[in-house]
C-alpha positions in Angstrom: 16.8 5.4 9.3 20.4 7.2 9.9 22.3 4.3 8.2 22.0 3.4 4.3 19.0 0.7 3.9 18.7 -1.5 0.6 14.9 -0.5 -0.4 12.3 -2.4 -3.2 9.8 -0.1 -4.9 6.8 -1.8 -6.6 4.9 0.3 -8.2 3.2 -0.5 -11.6 3.4 3.6 -12.2 7.0 3.4 -13.6 7.6 7.0 -13.9 6.1 7.8 -9.7 8.6 4.6 -8.8 11.9 6.3 -10.7 11.2 9.7 -9.3 10.7 7.8 -5.7 13.9 5.6 -6.5 16.0 8.6 -7.4 14.7 10.7 -4.1 15.5 7.8 -1.8 19.2 7.2 -3.8 19.6 11.0 -3.2 19.1 10.3 0.7 22.1 7.4 0.1 19.8 4.1 -0.4 20.3 1.8 -2.3 16.8 1.2 -4.2 15.4 -1.7 -6.1 12.4 -0.8 -8.5 9.9 -3.8 -9.3 6.8 -3.0 -11.4 4.8 -6.3 -11.0 5.1 -8.5 -8.1 6.6 -10.8 -10.0 9.6 -9.2 -10.8 9.4 -7.7 -7.0 10.0 -11.7 -5.5 12.4 -12.0 -8.8 15.1 -10.2 -6.7 16.0 -12.2 -3.6 20.2 -12.5 -4.3 20.5 -9.5 -1.2 18.0 -8.7 1.7 16.3 -5.8 1.5 15.4 -3.3 4.8 12.3 -2.0 3.7 10.1 -2.5 0.9 7.6 0.2 -0.3 4.4 -1.4 -2.5 1.7 0.1 -4.3 -1.4 -1.4 -3.1 -2.8 -1.9 -6.9 -0.2 -3.3 -9.4 -2.1 -3.2 -12.3 -4.6 -6.2 -11.9 -2.7 -7.7 -8.9 -2.8 -6.1 -5.1 0.7 -5.3 -3.0 -1.5 -6.7 0.0 -0.8 -10.1 -1.7 3.5 -9.6 -1.9 3.8 -8.8 2.3 3.5 -12.1 3.3 6.2 -13.6 0.3 8.2 -10.8 1.2 8.2 -11.3 4.8 9.5 -15.0 4.0 12.1 -14.0 1.8 13.5 -11.4 3.8 13.1 -11.9 7.1 12.8 -8.5 8.9 11.9 -6.3 6.4 9.9 -3.5 7.2 7.0 -3.0 4.9 5.4 0.4 4.0 1.9 0.3 1.6 1.3 3.4 -0.1 -1.4 3.8 -1.9 -4.0 6.5 -3.2 -6.5 4.3 -2.9 -6.5 5.0 0.9 -9.3 2.8 2.9 -9.2 1.8 6.4 -10.2 -1.9 4.6 -6.9 -2.1 3.7 -4.8 -0.7 5.9 -6.5 -3.2 8.5 -5.2 -5.9 6.5 -1.6 -4.3 5.6 -0.9 -3.9 9.1 -2.6 -7.6 9.8 0.4 -9.3 7.0 3.3 -7.3 8.5 3.7 -4.0 6.6 5.2 -1.7 9.3 3.0 1.2 8.2 0.2 2.8 5.3 0.3 5.8 3.8 -1.8 7.4 1.1 -0.8 9.4 -1.7 0.8 11.8 -1.8 3.6 11.0 0.7 6.8 13.0 0.6 9.9 11.1 0.7 11.0 12.6 4.3 7.6 11.1 5.0 7.5 7.4 3.2 11.2 7.6 5.3 9.9 8.0 9.0 7.0 5.8 8.1 9.7 2.7 7.6 11.8 3.9 10.6 9.3 4.2 13.3 9.0 1.8 15.5 6.1 2.1 17.7 2.6 3.3 16.9 2.0 6.9 17.9 -0.9 6.8 20.8 -1.0 10.9 20.9 -2.5 11.1 16.9 -5.4 12.8 16.7 -8.5 11.8 15.3 -10.1 13.7 12.6 -12.1 17.0 13.4 -15.3 15.3 11.0 -16.9 12.5 10.6 -16.2 10.6 7.2 -18.8 12.0 4.2 -21.2 10.0 2.8 -19.3 9.2 0.0 -16.4 8.3 1.5 -18.0 6.0 4.4 -19.7 4.2 1.0 -15.9 3.7 -0.4 -14.9 2.4 3.1 -17.9 -0.5 3.0 -17.2 -1.4 -0.3 -13.3 -1.6 0.0 -14.7 -3.5 3.4 -16.6 -5.9 1.4 -14.2 -6.5 -1.1 -11.6 -7.4 1.4 -13.9 -9.9 3.1 -14.4 -11.4 -0.5 -10.6 -11.7 -1.5 -10.9 -9.2 -4.3 -13.5 -11.2 -6.3 -15.5 -8.4 -8.0 -18.4 -10.7 -8.8 -18.8 -12.0 -5.2 -18.2 -8.7 -3.8 -21.3 -6.9 -6.2 -23.6 -9.9 -5.2 -22.6 -9.5 -1.4 -23.5 -5.9 -2.0 -26.5 -6.2 -3.9 -25.1 -3.7 -6.8 -24.6 -4.1 -10.4 -20.7 -5.5 -11.3 -20.2 -3.2 -14.0 -21.4 -0.5 -11.5 -19.3 -1.5 -8.6 -16.4 -1.3 -11.3 -17.1 1.8 -12.2 -17.2 2.9 -8.3 -13.6 1.3 -8.0 -12.4 3.0 -10.8 -13.0 6.7 -9.3 -10.3 7.5 -6.9 -11.8 7.8 -3.4 -13.4 10.8 -1.8 -11.9 12.5 1.0 -13.0 12.8 4.6 
């Protein structure tokens, strides 16, 4: 990614979004920051080359923005960046049209490299150890949540779990593998 791109950064954490925008700007890119999905969709005056979306945007999801951004800006390269990484949301992001998915924290160089990659990496190594039981539980909850379109009540019923217990588990950051 050598030429300057016009990049949309969508994150409800204003400090993080501004810091990322400054770092991208220092590398010669024009950056527009939005803190909500509505703000992101409002700026369609000029096409974006790329978008960096947070998965959790307050009560909304960055996943919901992907089809709208792809329709507004054909050819846009979308990266989903999240502190709540899960296999289920990674799969959904790619199915919806994102080119890459990275867990936070990710450096600016790593982000730009992910946006610039045109193909997958067949030499990517699998983890050395299986996931912990806590991580497997997190992944299963995320999968069921995705199957129920983010509906907490339906997810809690499907998991045979009290809704508040599910909310408490989702409020925690995902455990390490």
